Jmol script that loads the backbone (N, CA, C; Angstrom):
load data "model"
ATOM      1  N   MET A   1      19.519   8.214  -0.012  1.00  0.00           N
ATOM      2  CA  MET A   1      18.558   7.024  -0.481  1.00  0.00           C
ATOM      3  C   MET A   1      17.914   6.320   0.697  1.00  0.00           C
ATOM      4  N   LEU A   2      16.804   5.976   0.965  1.00  0.00           N
ATOM      5  CA  LEU A   2      16.350   5.124   1.998  1.00  0.00           C
ATOM      6  C   LEU A   2      16.764   3.759   1.777  1.00  0.00           C
ATOM      7  N   ASP A   3      17.332   3.248   2.893  1.00  0.00           N
ATOM      8  CA  ASP A   3      18.036   1.723   2.961  1.00  0.00           C
ATOM      9  C   ASP A   3      16.786   0.781   2.752  1.00  0.00           C
ATOM     10  N   THR A   4      17.169   0.115   1.754  1.00  0.00           N
ATOM     11  CA  THR A   4      15.825  -0.967   1.518  1.00  0.00           C
ATOM     12  C   THR A   4      15.682  -1.756   2.634  1.00  0.00           C
ATOM     13  N   ARG A   5      16.415  -1.941   3.717  1.00  0.00           N
ATOM     14  CA  ARG A   5      16.147  -2.698   4.698  1.00  0.00           C
ATOM     15  C   ARG A   5      15.193  -2.062   5.667  1.00  0.00           C
ATOM     16  N   THR A   6      14.955  -0.777   5.554  1.00  0.00           N
ATOM     17  CA  THR A   6      14.153  -0.123   6.442  1.00  0.00           C
ATOM     18  C   THR A   6      12.803  -0.187   5.782  1.00  0.00           C
ATOM     19  N   ALA A   7      11.787  -0.300   6.779  1.00  0.00           N
ATOM     20  CA  ALA A   7      10.430  -0.531   6.368  1.00  0.00           C
ATOM     21  C   ALA A   7       9.836   0.845   6.064  1.00  0.00           C
ATOM     22  N   LEU A   8       9.039   0.966   4.981  1.00  0.00           N
ATOM     23  CA  LEU A   8       8.306   2.197   4.631  1.00  0.00           C
ATOM     24  C   LEU A   8       7.341   2.784   5.807  1.00  0.00           C
ATOM     25  N   VAL A   9       7.436   3.788   6.247  1.00  0.00           N
ATOM     26  CA  VAL A   9       6.291   4.464   7.148  1.00  0.00           C
ATOM     27  C   VAL A   9       5.737   5.742   6.313  1.00  0.00           C
ATOM     28  N   LEU A  10       4.359   5.223   6.495  1.00  0.00           N
ATOM     29  CA  LEU A  10       3.487   6.172   5.992  1.00  0.00           C
ATOM     30  C   LEU A  10       2.327   6.532   6.882  1.00  0.00           C
ATOM     31  N   ASN A  11       2.019   7.726   7.236  1.00  0.00           N
ATOM     32  CA  ASN A  11       1.027   7.914   8.405  1.00  0.00           C
ATOM     33  C   ASN A  11      -0.201   8.467   7.497  1.00  0.00           C
ATOM     34  N   ILE A  12      -1.249   8.008   8.062  1.00  0.00           N
ATOM     35  CA  ILE A  12      -2.603   8.625   7.353  1.00  0.00           C
ATOM     36  C   ILE A  12      -3.665   8.820   8.471  1.00  0.00           C
ATOM     37  N   THR A  13      -4.209  10.089   8.612  1.00  0.00           N
ATOM     38  CA  THR A  13      -4.805  10.641   9.688  1.00  0.00           C
ATOM     39  C   THR A  13      -5.914   9.726   9.629  1.00  0.00           C
ATOM     40  N   GLU A  14      -6.765   9.771  10.767  1.00  0.00           N
ATOM     41  CA  GLU A  14      -8.220   8.986  10.958  1.00  0.00           C
ATOM     42  C   GLU A  14      -9.166   9.510   9.857  1.00  0.00           C
ATOM     43  N   GLU A  15      -9.226  10.803   9.916  1.00  0.00           N
ATOM     44  CA  GLU A  15     -10.178  11.422   8.985  1.00  0.00           C
ATOM     45  C   GLU A  15      -9.812  11.074   7.501  1.00  0.00           C
ATOM     46  N   ALA A  16      -8.559  10.953   7.285  1.00  0.00           N
ATOM     47  CA  ALA A  16      -8.120  10.767   5.830  1.00  0.00           C
ATOM     48  C   ALA A  16      -8.382   9.196   5.374  1.00  0.00           C
ATOM     49  N   GLN A  17      -8.228   8.391   6.464  1.00  0.00           N
ATOM     50  CA  GLN A  17      -8.515   6.988   6.350  1.00  0.00           C
ATOM     51  C   GLN A  17     -10.186   6.746   6.071  1.00  0.00           C
ATOM     52  N   ALA A  18     -10.861   7.459   6.941  1.00  0.00           N
ATOM     53  CA  ALA A  18     -12.414   7.309   6.761  1.00  0.00           C
ATOM     54  C   ALA A  18     -12.751   7.660   5.184  1.00  0.00           C
ATOM     55  N   ARG A  19     -12.128   8.710   4.785  1.00  0.00           N
ATOM     56  CA  ARG A  19     -12.493   9.411   3.579  1.00  0.00           C
ATOM     57  C   ARG A  19     -12.087   8.315   2.457  1.00  0.00           C
ATOM     58  N   LEU A  20     -10.953   7.911   2.462  1.00  0.00           N
ATOM     59  CA  LEU A  20     -10.300   7.064   1.647  1.00  0.00           C
ATOM     60  C   LEU A  20     -11.142   5.880   1.545  1.00  0.00           C
ATOM     61  N   ARG A  21     -11.811   5.127   2.807  1.00  0.00           N
ATOM     62  CA  ARG A  21     -12.675   4.135   2.638  1.00  0.00           C
ATOM     63  C   ARG A  21     -13.919   4.345   1.780  1.00  0.00           C
ATOM     64  N   GLU A  22     -14.426   5.651   2.186  1.00  0.00           N
ATOM     65  CA  GLU A  22     -15.497   6.109   1.489  1.00  0.00           C
ATOM     66  C   GLU A  22     -15.404   5.961  -0.208  1.00  0.00           C
ATOM     67  N   VAL A  23     -14.244   6.548  -0.439  1.00  0.00           N
ATOM     68  CA  VAL A  23     -14.189   6.761  -1.983  1.00  0.00           C
ATOM     69  C   VAL A  23     -13.918   5.438  -2.615  1.00  0.00           C
ATOM     70  N   ILE A  24     -13.188   4.670  -1.803  1.00  0.00           N
ATOM     71  CA  ILE A  24     -12.784   3.408  -2.600  1.00  0.00           C
ATOM     72  C   ILE A  24     -14.194   2.480  -2.582  1.00  0.00           C
ATOM     73  N   ASP A  25     -15.005   2.616  -1.577  1.00  0.00           N
ATOM     74  CA  ASP A  25     -16.272   1.830  -1.405  1.00  0.00           C
ATOM     75  C   ASP A  25     -17.208   2.345  -2.628  1.00  0.00           C
ATOM     76  N   ALA A  26     -17.370   3.673  -2.764  1.00  0.00           N
ATOM     77  CA  ALA A  26     -18.065   4.221  -3.789  1.00  0.00           C
ATOM     78  C   ALA A  26     -17.800   3.811  -5.311  1.00  0.00           C
ATOM     79  N   ARG A  27     -16.437   3.447  -5.369  1.00  0.00           N
ATOM     80  CA  ARG A  27     -16.019   2.899  -6.751  1.00  0.00           C
ATOM     81  C   ARG A  27     -16.677   1.552  -7.126  1.00  0.00           C
ATOM     82  N   ASN A  28     -16.904   0.885  -6.012  1.00  0.00           N
ATOM     83  CA  ASN A  28     -17.497  -0.617  -5.860  1.00  0.00           C
ATOM     84  C   ASN A  28     -16.501  -1.588  -6.882  1.00  0.00           C
ATOM     85  N   ASP A  29     -15.184  -1.384  -6.386  1.00  0.00           N
ATOM     86  CA  ASP A  29     -14.115  -2.146  -7.102  1.00  0.00           C
ATOM     87  C   ASP A  29     -13.132  -2.765  -6.052  1.00  0.00           C
ATOM     88  N   ALA A  30     -13.175  -3.876  -5.272  1.00  0.00           N
ATOM     89  CA  ALA A  30     -12.597  -4.382  -4.170  1.00  0.00           C
ATOM     90  C   ALA A  30     -10.967  -4.401  -4.499  1.00  0.00           C
ATOM     91  N   GLY A  31     -10.963  -4.230  -5.878  1.00  0.00           N
ATOM     92  CA  GLY A  31      -9.325  -4.485  -6.016  1.00  0.00           C
ATOM     93  C   GLY A  31      -8.522  -2.979  -6.270  1.00  0.00           C
ATOM     94  N   LEU A  32      -9.232  -2.221  -5.753  1.00  0.00           N
ATOM     95  CA  LEU A  32      -8.564  -0.557  -5.743  1.00  0.00           C
ATOM     96  C   LEU A  32      -7.854  -0.440  -4.726  1.00  0.00           C
ATOM     97  N   ALA A  33      -6.622   0.404  -4.720  1.00  0.00           N
ATOM     98  CA  ALA A  33      -5.847   0.654  -3.859  1.00  0.00           C
ATOM     99  C   ALA A  33      -5.270   2.245  -4.246  1.00  0.00           C
ATOM    100  N   LEU A  34      -4.898   2.811  -3.060  1.00  0.00           N
ATOM    101  CA  LEU A  34      -4.232   4.119  -3.117  1.00  0.00           C
ATOM    102  C   LEU A  34      -3.036   4.049  -3.665  1.00  0.00           C
ATOM    103  N   ARG A  35      -2.643   4.668  -4.870  1.00  0.00           N
ATOM    104  CA  ARG A  35      -1.323   4.767  -5.189  1.00  0.00           C
ATOM    105  C   ARG A  35      -0.767   6.250  -4.961  1.00  0.00           C
ATOM    106  N   VAL A  36       0.419   6.100  -4.120  1.00  0.00           N
ATOM    107  CA  VAL A  36       1.179   7.237  -3.689  1.00  0.00           C
ATOM    108  C   VAL A  36       2.374   7.163  -4.491  1.00  0.00           C
ATOM    109  N   PHE A  37       2.768   8.500  -5.334  1.00  0.00           N
ATOM    110  CA  PHE A  37       4.026   8.334  -6.176  1.00  0.00           C
ATOM    111  C   PHE A  37       4.622   9.650  -5.750  1.00  0.00           C
ATOM    112  N   ALA A  38       6.015   9.684  -6.223  1.00  0.00           N
ATOM    113  CA  ALA A  38       6.442  10.978  -5.880  1.00  0.00           C
ATOM    114  C   ALA A  38       7.961  11.051  -6.857  1.00  0.00           C
ATOM    115  N   GLN A  39       8.518  11.913  -7.115  1.00  0.00           N
ATOM    116  CA  GLN A  39       9.932  12.145  -7.738  1.00  0.00           C
ATOM    117  C   GLN A  39      10.601  13.241  -7.263  1.00  0.00           C
ATOM    118  N   GLY A  40      11.850  13.217  -7.081  1.00  0.00           N
ATOM    119  CA  GLY A  40      12.821  14.109  -6.608  1.00  0.00           C
ATOM    120  C   GLY A  40      12.785  15.536  -7.695  1.00  0.00           C
ATOM    121  N   ALA A  41      12.803  16.655  -6.947  1.00  0.00           N
ATOM    122  CA  ALA A  41      12.760  17.839  -7.968  1.00  0.00           C
ATOM    123  C   ALA A  41      13.912  18.564  -7.533  1.00  0.00           C
ATOM    124  N   GLY A  42      15.087  18.087  -6.829  1.00  0.00           N
ATOM    125  CA  GLY A  42      16.182  18.863  -6.605  1.00  0.00           C
ATOM    126  C   GLY A  42      16.053  19.832  -5.337  1.00  0.00           C
ATOM    127  N   ASP A  43      17.283  20.006  -4.608  1.00  0.00           N
ATOM    128  CA  ASP A  43      17.266  20.777  -3.342  1.00  0.00           C
ATOM    129  C   ASP A  43      16.081  20.608  -2.378  1.00  0.00           C
ATOM    130  N   ASN A  44      16.093  19.271  -1.926  1.00  0.00           N
ATOM    131  CA  ASN A  44      15.069  18.707  -0.833  1.00  0.00           C
ATOM    132  C   ASN A  44      13.605  19.007  -1.490  1.00  0.00           C
ATOM    133  N   LEU A  45      13.550  19.179  -2.558  1.00  0.00           N
ATOM    134  CA  LEU A  45      12.004  19.264  -3.225  1.00  0.00           C
ATOM    135  C   LEU A  45      11.641  17.795  -3.878  1.00  0.00           C
ATOM    136  N   ALA A  46      10.270  17.682  -3.808  1.00  0.00           N
ATOM    137  CA  ALA A  46       9.704  16.574  -4.420  1.00  0.00           C
ATOM    138  C   ALA A  46       8.276  16.947  -4.853  1.00  0.00           C
ATOM    139  N   ARG A  47       7.980  16.025  -5.850  1.00  0.00           N
ATOM    140  CA  ARG A  47       6.515  16.307  -6.461  1.00  0.00           C
ATOM    141  C   ARG A  47       5.849  14.990  -6.188  1.00  0.00           C
ATOM    142  N   TYR A  48       4.592  15.167  -5.662  1.00  0.00           N
ATOM    143  CA  TYR A  48       3.962  14.088  -5.195  1.00  0.00           C
ATOM    144  C   TYR A  48       2.355  13.900  -5.898  1.00  0.00           C
ATOM    145  N   GLY A  49       2.183  12.917  -5.877  1.00  0.00           N
ATOM    146  CA  GLY A  49       0.718  12.499  -6.407  1.00  0.00           C
ATOM    147  C   GLY A  49       0.009  11.235  -5.782  1.00  0.00           C
ATOM    148  N   MET A  50      -1.220  11.335  -6.012  1.00  0.00           N
ATOM    149  CA  MET A  50      -1.933  10.136  -5.351  1.00  0.00           C
ATOM    150  C   MET A  50      -3.186   9.653  -6.461  1.00  0.00           C
ATOM    151  N   THR A  51      -3.378   8.469  -6.773  1.00  0.00           N
ATOM    152  CA  THR A  51      -4.462   8.011  -7.334  1.00  0.00           C
ATOM    153  C   THR A  51      -4.949   6.974  -7.039  1.00  0.00           C
ATOM    154  N   LEU A  52      -6.138   6.350  -7.439  1.00  0.00           N
ATOM    155  CA  LEU A  52      -6.799   4.932  -7.255  1.00  0.00           C
ATOM    156  C   LEU A  52      -6.185   4.100  -8.341  1.00  0.00           C
ATOM    157  N   ASP A  53      -5.694   2.989  -8.060  1.00  0.00           N
ATOM    158  CA  ASP A  53      -5.086   1.996  -8.977  1.00  0.00           C
ATOM    159  C   ASP A  53      -5.503   0.681  -8.750  1.00  0.00           C
ATOM    160  N   GLY A  54      -5.836  -0.038  -9.650  1.00  0.00           N
ATOM    161  CA  GLY A  54      -6.328  -1.381  -9.406  1.00  0.00           C
ATOM    162  C   GLY A  54      -5.362  -2.458  -9.696  1.00  0.00           C
ATOM    163  N   GLU A  55      -4.004  -1.968 -10.072  1.00  0.00           N
ATOM    164  CA  GLU A  55      -2.999  -2.829 -10.614  1.00  0.00           C
ATOM    165  C   GLU A  55      -1.619  -2.711  -9.636  1.00  0.00           C
ATOM    166  N   GLN A  56      -1.437  -3.634  -8.967  1.00  0.00           N
ATOM    167  CA  GLN A  56      -0.174  -3.589  -7.851  1.00  0.00           C
ATOM    168  C   GLN A  56       1.049  -4.304  -8.834  1.00  0.00           C
ATOM    169  N   LEU A  57       1.943  -3.482  -9.080  1.00  0.00           N
ATOM    170  CA  LEU A  57       3.266  -3.833  -9.753  1.00  0.00           C
ATOM    171  C   LEU A  57       4.184  -4.818  -8.954  1.00  0.00           C
ATOM    172  N   ALA A  58       5.041  -5.461  -9.402  1.00  0.00           N
ATOM    173  CA  ALA A  58       6.061  -6.400  -8.864  1.00  0.00           C
ATOM    174  C   ALA A  58       6.677  -5.560  -7.881  1.00  0.00           C
ATOM    175  N   ASP A  59       7.219  -4.436  -8.165  1.00  0.00           N
ATOM    176  CA  ASP A  59       8.015  -3.758  -7.363  1.00  0.00           C
ATOM    177  C   ASP A  59       7.457  -2.952  -6.257  1.00  0.00           C
ATOM    178  N   ASP A  60       6.122  -2.731  -6.230  1.00  0.00           N
ATOM    179  CA  ASP A  60       5.587  -1.898  -5.180  1.00  0.00           C
ATOM    180  C   ASP A  60       5.503  -2.407  -3.742  1.00  0.00           C
ATOM    181  N   THR A  61       6.018  -1.541  -2.864  1.00  0.00           N
ATOM    182  CA  THR A  61       5.664  -1.624  -1.482  1.00  0.00           C
ATOM    183  C   THR A  61       4.222  -1.558  -1.148  1.00  0.00           C
ATOM    184  N   VAL A  62       3.647  -2.351  -0.607  1.00  0.00           N
ATOM    185  CA  VAL A  62       2.248  -2.480  -0.226  1.00  0.00           C
ATOM    186  C   VAL A  62       2.064  -2.318   1.352  1.00  0.00           C
ATOM    187  N   LEU A  63       1.311  -1.533   1.630  1.00  0.00           N
ATOM    188  CA  LEU A  63       0.889  -1.156   3.214  1.00  0.00           C
ATOM    189  C   LEU A  63      -0.553  -1.388   3.286  1.00  0.00           C
ATOM    190  N   GLU A  64      -0.834  -2.076   4.335  1.00  0.00           N
ATOM    191  CA  GLU A  64      -2.354  -2.303   4.741  1.00  0.00           C
ATOM    192  C   GLU A  64      -2.691  -1.560   5.820  1.00  0.00           C
ATOM    193  N   PHE A  65      -3.885  -0.979   5.284  1.00  0.00           N
ATOM    194  CA  PHE A  65      -4.827  -0.180   6.366  1.00  0.00           C
ATOM    195  C   PHE A  65      -6.026  -0.927   6.495  1.00  0.00           C
ATOM    196  N   ALA A  66      -6.984  -0.698   7.444  1.00  0.00           N
ATOM    197  CA  ALA A  66      -8.224  -0.925   7.667  1.00  0.00           C
ATOM    198  C   ALA A  66      -9.106  -0.850   6.637  1.00  0.00           C
ATOM    199  N   GLY A  67      -9.536  -1.600   5.609  1.00  0.00           N
ATOM    200  CA  GLY A  67     -10.442  -1.337   4.618  1.00  0.00           C
ATOM    201  C   GLY A  67      -9.688  -0.882   3.358  1.00  0.00           C
ATOM    202  N   PHE A  68      -8.392  -0.753   3.183  1.00  0.00           N
ATOM    203  CA  PHE A  68      -7.663  -0.378   1.810  1.00  0.00           C
ATOM    204  C   PHE A  68      -6.209  -0.558   2.033  1.00  0.00           C
ATOM    205  N   LYS A  69      -5.524  -0.703   0.820  1.00  0.00           N
ATOM    206  CA  LYS A  69      -4.228  -0.672   0.564  1.00  0.00           C
ATOM    207  C   LYS A  69      -3.545   0.542   0.102  1.00  0.00           C
ATOM    208  N   VAL A  70      -2.223   0.781   0.264  1.00  0.00           N
ATOM    209  CA  VAL A  70      -1.658   1.808  -0.232  1.00  0.00           C
ATOM    210  C   VAL A  70      -0.458   0.919  -0.893  1.00  0.00           C
ATOM    211  N   LEU A  71      -0.122   1.503  -2.343  1.00  0.00           N
ATOM    212  CA  LEU A  71       1.105   1.147  -3.216  1.00  0.00           C
ATOM    213  C   LEU A  71       1.810   2.154  -3.501  1.00  0.00           C
ATOM    214  N   VAL A  72       3.154   1.817  -3.144  1.00  0.00           N
ATOM    215  CA  VAL A  72       4.224   2.851  -3.439  1.00  0.00           C
ATOM    216  C   VAL A  72       5.281   2.200  -4.313  1.00  0.00           C
ATOM    217  N   ASP A  73       5.563   2.802  -5.599  1.00  0.00           N
ATOM    218  CA  ASP A  73       6.657   2.039  -6.391  1.00  0.00           C
ATOM    219  C   ASP A  73       8.209   2.340  -5.883  1.00  0.00           C
ATOM    220  N   ARG A  74       8.858   1.477  -6.186  1.00  0.00           N
ATOM    221  CA  ARG A  74      10.192   1.454  -5.615  1.00  0.00           C
ATOM    222  C   ARG A  74      10.905   2.860  -5.819  1.00  0.00           C
ATOM    223  N   GLU A  75      10.747   3.690  -6.841  1.00  0.00           N
ATOM    224  CA  GLU A  75      11.403   4.982  -7.101  1.00  0.00           C
ATOM    225  C   GLU A  75      10.819   5.975  -6.243  1.00  0.00           C
ATOM    226  N   SER A  76       9.511   5.720  -5.693  1.00  0.00           N
ATOM    227  CA  SER A  76       8.900   6.852  -4.919  1.00  0.00           C
ATOM    228  C   SER A  76       9.159   6.499  -3.406  1.00  0.00           C
ATOM    229  N   VAL A  77       9.529   5.515  -2.977  1.00  0.00           N
ATOM    230  CA  VAL A  77       9.806   4.945  -1.453  1.00  0.00           C
ATOM    231  C   VAL A  77      10.463   6.235  -0.681  1.00  0.00           C
ATOM    232  N   GLU A  78      11.626   6.410  -1.229  1.00  0.00           N
ATOM    233  CA  GLU A  78      12.358   7.454  -0.692  1.00  0.00           C
ATOM    234  C   GLU A  78      11.741   8.613  -0.436  1.00  0.00           C
ATOM    235  N   TYR A  79      10.931   9.291  -1.233  1.00  0.00           N
ATOM    236  CA  TYR A  79      10.332  10.427  -1.034  1.00  0.00           C
ATOM    237  C   TYR A  79       8.917  10.565  -0.413  1.00  0.00           C
ATOM    238  N   VAL A  80       8.338   9.319  -0.244  1.00  0.00           N
ATOM    239  CA  VAL A  80       7.068   9.147   0.516  1.00  0.00           C
ATOM    240  C   VAL A  80       7.363   8.678   1.933  1.00  0.00           C
ATOM    241  N   HIS A  81       8.562   8.081   2.290  1.00  0.00           N
ATOM    242  CA  HIS A  81       8.837   7.593   3.715  1.00  0.00           C
ATOM    243  C   HIS A  81       8.565   8.637   4.802  1.00  0.00           C
ATOM    244  N   ASP A  82       8.030   8.377   5.700  1.00  0.00           N
ATOM    245  CA  ASP A  82       7.733   9.387   6.700  1.00  0.00           C
ATOM    246  C   ASP A  82       6.817  10.355   6.619  1.00  0.00           C
ATOM    247  N   SER A  83       6.038  10.395   5.455  1.00  0.00           N
ATOM    248  CA  SER A  83       5.028  11.318   5.059  1.00  0.00           C
ATOM    249  C   SER A  83       3.715  11.120   5.587  1.00  0.00           C
ATOM    250  N   THR A  84       2.803  12.060   5.747  1.00  0.00           N
ATOM    251  CA  THR A  84       1.434  11.940   6.395  1.00  0.00           C
ATOM    252  C   THR A  84       0.492  12.489   5.529  1.00  0.00           C
ATOM    253  N   ILE A  85      -0.546  11.481   5.199  1.00  0.00           N
ATOM    254  CA  ILE A  85      -1.652  11.633   4.281  1.00  0.00           C
ATOM    255  C   ILE A  85      -2.730  12.585   5.203  1.00  0.00           C
ATOM    256  N   GLY A  86      -3.070  13.547   4.849  1.00  0.00           N
ATOM    257  CA  GLY A  86      -4.427  14.062   5.568  1.00  0.00           C
ATOM    258  C   GLY A  86      -5.488  14.200   4.716  1.00  0.00           C
ATOM    259  N   PHE A  87      -6.671  15.073   5.183  1.00  0.00           N
ATOM    260  CA  PHE A  87      -7.698  15.386   4.371  1.00  0.00           C
ATOM    261  C   PHE A  87      -7.949  16.831   4.972  1.00  0.00           C
ATOM    262  N   GLN A  88      -8.379  17.694   4.049  1.00  0.00           N
ATOM    263  CA  GLN A  88      -8.608  19.018   4.234  1.00  0.00           C
ATOM    264  C   GLN A  88     -10.087  19.345   3.360  1.00  0.00           C
ATOM    265  N   ASP A  89     -11.032  19.904   4.296  1.00  0.00           N
ATOM    266  CA  ASP A  89     -12.362  20.402   3.683  1.00  0.00           C
ATOM    267  C   ASP A  89     -12.300  21.843   3.923  1.00  0.00           C
ATOM    268  N   GLY A  90     -12.121  22.638   2.907  1.00  0.00           N
ATOM    269  CA  GLY A  90     -12.225  24.109   3.253  1.00  0.00           C
ATOM    270  C   GLY A  90     -12.647  24.737   1.888  1.00  0.00           C
ATOM    271  N   LEU A  91     -12.600  26.247   2.220  1.00  0.00           N
ATOM    272  CA  LEU A  91     -13.068  26.913   1.127  1.00  0.00           C
ATOM    273  C   LEU A  91     -12.342  26.926  -0.226  1.00  0.00           C
ATOM    274  N   ILE A  92     -11.148  26.692  -0.088  1.00  0.00           N
ATOM    275  CA  ILE A  92     -10.192  26.713  -1.200  1.00  0.00           C
ATOM    276  C   ILE A  92     -10.251  25.417  -1.753  1.00  0.00           C
ATOM    277  N   GLY A  93     -10.518  24.309  -1.257  1.00  0.00           N
ATOM    278  CA  GLY A  93     -10.757  23.162  -1.906  1.00  0.00           C
ATOM    279  C   GLY A  93     -10.819  21.906  -0.649  1.00  0.00           C
ATOM    280  N   THR A  94     -11.198  20.693  -1.266  1.00  0.00           N
ATOM    281  CA  THR A  94     -11.639  19.666  -0.503  1.00  0.00           C
ATOM    282  C   THR A  94     -10.595  18.500  -0.954  1.00  0.00           C
ATOM    283  N   GLY A  95      -9.914  17.832  -0.553  1.00  0.00           N
ATOM    284  CA  GLY A  95      -9.095  16.831  -0.934  1.00  0.00           C
ATOM    285  C   GLY A  95      -8.021  16.156  -0.003  1.00  0.00           C
ATOM    286  N   PHE A  96      -7.366  15.438  -0.351  1.00  0.00           N
ATOM    287  CA  PHE A  96      -6.097  14.690   0.376  1.00  0.00           C
ATOM    288  C   PHE A  96      -4.998  15.514   0.231  1.00  0.00           C
ATOM    289  N   THR A  97      -4.037  15.477   1.199  1.00  0.00           N
ATOM    290  CA  THR A  97      -2.880  16.210   1.446  1.00  0.00           C
ATOM    291  C   THR A  97      -1.771  15.289   1.632  1.00  0.00           C
ATOM    292  N   LEU A  98      -0.663  15.351   1.161  1.00  0.00           N
ATOM    293  CA  LEU A  98       0.746  14.780   1.745  1.00  0.00           C
ATOM    294  C   LEU A  98       1.631  15.680   2.004  1.00  0.00           C
ATOM    295  N   GLN A  99       2.243  15.538   3.250  1.00  0.00           N
ATOM    296  CA  GLN A  99       3.159  16.337   3.749  1.00  0.00           C
ATOM    297  C   GLN A  99       4.478  15.375   4.083  1.00  0.00           C
ATOM    298  N   ASN A 100       5.654  15.956   3.795  1.00  0.00           N
ATOM    299  CA  ASN A 100       6.784  15.244   4.163  1.00  0.00           C
ATOM    300  C   ASN A 100       7.858  16.121   4.865  1.00  0.00           C
ATOM    301  N   PRO A 101       8.412  15.621   5.982  1.00  0.00           N
ATOM    302  CA  PRO A 101       9.224  16.494   6.914  1.00  0.00           C
ATOM    303  C   PRO A 101      10.372  16.472   6.484  1.00  0.00           C
ATOM    304  N   THR A 102      10.910  15.728   5.326  1.00  0.00           N
ATOM    305  CA  THR A 102      12.365  15.742   4.789  1.00  0.00           C
ATOM    306  C   THR A 102      12.302  16.533   3.251  1.00  0.00           C
ATOM    307  N   TYR A 103      11.157  16.342   2.458  1.00  0.00           N
ATOM    308  CA  TYR A 103      11.266  17.104   1.360  1.00  0.00           C
ATOM    309  C   TYR A 103       9.977  17.904   1.371  1.00  0.00           C
ATOM    310  N   GLU A 104      10.145  19.259   0.811  1.00  0.00           N
ATOM    311  CA  GLU A 104       9.141  19.978   0.366  1.00  0.00           C
ATOM    312  C   GLU A 104       8.500  20.029  -0.732  1.00  0.00           C
ATOM    313  N   GLN A 105       7.254  20.297  -0.929  1.00  0.00           N
ATOM    314  CA  GLN A 105       6.600  20.253  -2.219  1.00  0.00           C
ATOM    315  C   GLN A 105       7.186  21.243  -3.194  1.00  0.00           C
ATOM    316  N   ALA A 106       7.435  20.601  -4.530  1.00  0.00           N
ATOM    317  CA  ALA A 106       7.964  21.353  -5.439  1.00  0.00           C
ATOM    318  C   ALA A 106       6.968  22.409  -5.912  1.00  0.00           C
ATOM    319  N   PRO A 107       7.238  23.616  -6.505  1.00  0.00           N
ATOM    320  CA  PRO A 107       6.093  24.599  -7.074  1.00  0.00           C
ATOM    321  C   PRO A 107       5.325  24.111  -7.908  1.00  0.00           C
ATOM    322  N   ALA A 108       4.204  24.663  -8.323  1.00  0.00           N
ATOM    323  CA  ALA A 108       3.067  24.487  -9.230  1.00  0.00           C
ATOM    324  C   ALA A 108       3.264  23.228  -9.936  1.00  0.00           C
ATOM    325  N   GLY A 109       2.178  22.334  -9.919  1.00  0.00           N
ATOM    326  CA  GLY A 109       2.320  21.177 -10.673  1.00  0.00           C
ATOM    327  C   GLY A 109       2.903  19.838  -9.899  1.00  0.00           C
ATOM    328  N   GLY A 110       3.199  20.293  -8.625  1.00  0.00           N
ATOM    329  CA  GLY A 110       3.906  19.073  -7.681  1.00  0.00           C
ATOM    330  C   GLY A 110       2.776  18.211  -7.236  1.00  0.00           C
ATOM    331  N   CYS A 111       1.659  18.178  -7.648  1.00  0.00           N
ATOM    332  CA  CYS A 111       0.801  16.866  -7.259  1.00  0.00           C
ATOM    333  C   CYS A 111      -0.364  16.715  -8.336  1.00  0.00           C
ATOM    334  N   CYS A 112      -0.952  15.697  -8.132  1.00  0.00           N
ATOM    335  CA  CYS A 112      -1.908  15.321  -9.338  1.00  0.00           C
ATOM    336  C   CYS A 112      -3.259  16.317  -9.370  1.00  0.00           C
ATOM    337  N   GLY A 113      -3.103  17.230  -8.455  1.00  0.00           N
ATOM    338  CA  GLY A 113      -4.225  18.291  -8.623  1.00  0.00           C
ATOM    339  C   GLY A 113      -3.667  19.426  -9.225  1.00  0.00           C
ATOM    340  N   GLY A 114      -2.135  19.537  -9.521  1.00  0.00           N
ATOM    341  CA  GLY A 114      -1.621  20.715 -10.138  1.00  0.00           C
ATOM    342  C   GLY A 114      -1.376  21.809  -9.498  1.00  0.00           C
ATOM    343  N   SER A 115      -1.716  21.708  -8.019  1.00  0.00           N
ATOM    344  CA  SER A 115      -1.780  23.061  -7.423  1.00  0.00           C
ATOM    345  C   SER A 115      -0.363  23.054  -6.494  1.00  0.00           C
ATOM    346  N   GLY A 116       0.294  22.057  -6.598  1.00  0.00           N
ATOM    347  CA  GLY A 116       1.660  22.152  -5.729  1.00  0.00           C
ATOM    348  C   GLY A 116       1.480  22.155  -4.231  1.00  0.00           C
ATOM    349  N   GLY A 117       0.381  21.921  -3.794  1.00  0.00           N
ATOM    350  CA  GLY A 117      -0.013  21.754  -2.337  1.00  0.00           C
ATOM    351  C   GLY A 117      -0.010  20.507  -1.896  1.00  0.00           C
ATOM    352  N   GLY A 118       0.342  19.422  -2.620  1.00  0.00           N
ATOM    353  CA  GLY A 118       0.171  18.143  -2.112  1.00  0.00           C
ATOM    354  C   GLY A 118      -1.222  17.522  -2.358  1.00  0.00           C
ATOM    355  N   GLY A 119      -2.095  18.128  -2.868  1.00  0.00           N
ATOM    356  CA  GLY A 119      -3.399  17.575  -2.937  1.00  0.00           C
ATOM    357  C   GLY A 119      -3.599  16.405  -3.870  1.00  0.00           C
ATOM    358  N   CYS A 120      -4.708  15.810  -3.953  1.00  0.00           N
ATOM    359  CA  CYS A 120      -4.919  14.755  -4.674  1.00  0.00           C
ATOM    360  C   CYS A 120      -6.274  14.802  -5.480  1.00  0.00           C
ATOM    361  N   GLY A 121      -6.397  14.157  -6.687  1.00  0.00           N
ATOM    362  CA  GLY A 121      -7.409  14.210  -7.617  1.00  0.00           C
ATOM    363  C   GLY A 121      -8.464  13.274  -6.890  1.00  0.00           C
ATOM    364  N   CYS A 122      -8.171  12.549  -6.054  1.00  0.00           N
ATOM    365  CA  CYS A 122      -9.174  11.643  -5.449  1.00  0.00           C
ATOM    366  C   CYS A 122     -10.478  12.135  -4.539  1.00  0.00           C
ATOM    367  N   HIS A 123     -10.837  13.423  -5.239  1.00  0.00           N
ATOM    368  CA  HIS A 123     -11.840  14.212  -4.274  1.00  0.00           C
ATOM    369  C   HIS A 123     -13.055  13.247  -4.157  1.00  0.00           C
ATOM    370  N   ARG A 124     -13.715  13.545  -2.962  1.00  0.00           N
ATOM    371  CA  ARG A 124     -14.955  13.153  -2.637  1.00  0.00           C
ATOM    372  C   ARG A 124     -16.140  13.650  -3.616  1.00  0.00           C
TER     373      ARG A 124
END
end "model"
wireframe off; spacefill off
backbone 0.3
color backbone group
């Protein structure tokens, strides 16, 4: 388990940051933040998801980026720590991805898009 005295590290590529600002701006709701959530699935596997959320919970870790916030609930911090959020735009799909060097994606259904590839339903 991640030591609670250790700061949560979450990397977001420049392209993903730009796309997130676009998505949040398009919703015209200044209170929206990106919520990243995860749960362990055994044997160094985790299920990840991302969504837009307007409600910050009391136990959320809040990370500030230029133009948006990221919320991570207490139970997800261990699985999200050291992750990188990226953006892919390809033939198979367009959306946000999350990769973690410690935990592999759990098979099918491991993300909010249901593909198990770390994608997000916050599509452009």
